[in-house]
N, C-alpha and C positions, 0 to 999 in steps of 0.2 A: 214083692221086693226084689229089687234088681242088683245084684254085685257085679263089679269088674274087678280084677285082680290085675296090679302090675307088678311083675318079677324081674323087669330088665336088670342085668348084671353091670356093677360099676359103680363108684361114688356117686351118689345122689341119682342115677340113672333111672330108675323106677320112678322117682319123685318128677323129674323132669318130663318123663313121658305122661306120666299121670296128669301134671300141671299143663304140658301143651294140648293132650287129649281134650282136655275138660275146656279151655280157653276154645280150642277149635271149633268147640260144640256151642260155644256162647255162654260158660259158667264163669262166674267168678269165684276165687278160691280164698279162703283167711290164710292171715301169715302163719307161719311155722311158730310152735312153741313147742320145745322138746317135753316128750312123754304124753302130748296132748293131742287129741283130734283136730282136723281141720274143716272149718265149716264151707259149706257150698251153697250159693244160690245161682238161679239161672237169671242171667242179664250181667249188665255192667255196672257194678258196684263195689266198693269197699268193704272189705271185712276184716275186724279185728281178729286178734290172736285168741284162741279158745276162752283165755281167763277175762279177757275184754267184753265176752258177749252177757247178755242178760239171759235167765231163764226162760224168757220168751223167745227171743233169737235163737235159741236152741231147739226149742219146740217148732219154730216154724223153716228152720232152714230146709231146704230143699234135698240135700245131700252130705253125707261125712265122708272125710278120707281118714284112715288109720292105718297104723303100722310102723315101720322102720323108714323115716324118709331118705336115711343116707344109704341102707344096703338091701331094703325092699324086705318084703313084699309090703306092699301097699293095696288095701283095699278101700273101693269107693261103694258106697250103700246109698242106693236111692231112697228116699224115705216118704212116709206119707203124706207130709206138707207140701211134697214136690208139685208143682202147678202141672197143668197138663201140657204147657208148653217143654218145662222143663224132662217131663217124663218121655215125651216124644223125641226130643233132642239125647238123651240118655239111651234108651233103646236104639235109636239109629248108630249112635257112637258105638253101643255095645257090639250090634251087628258087622259095623263098618270094621272095628277091630278084630273080629272074629275070623272075618274075611283076609284080612292083612297077616295073622297069625297063621292061617291054612296055607298063605304064601310062604311060611318059613322064616318070619319075623320073629325077635325074642320076644317075651312075656306069656301071659295067659289070660284068660278070660272065664267066666261062668255067671250064669242067672240062678238065683235062688229065689 
């Protein structure tokens, strides 16, 4: 399982950074719902707020984003149901983000 964490400082900075990172990699992100995770699928699709997802949707999502949308940190976890394409995109993004952070940009990442 792979995990990346966004700790960018400022109102919604971690959230904006995480969403931009995911979209750049070809992922779609569920709408915000206070106190709930956000579902993530690889590909272009509409994803409801957490409360609008079925149990099957929650089992089939490719990744999940959890944490404090306003202040960070946010963790994105790649899940077992992720497609091979989703896994490849996620791992590519983790490597790119690590290289950016080594260059002195804000935030952090980890693999688990």
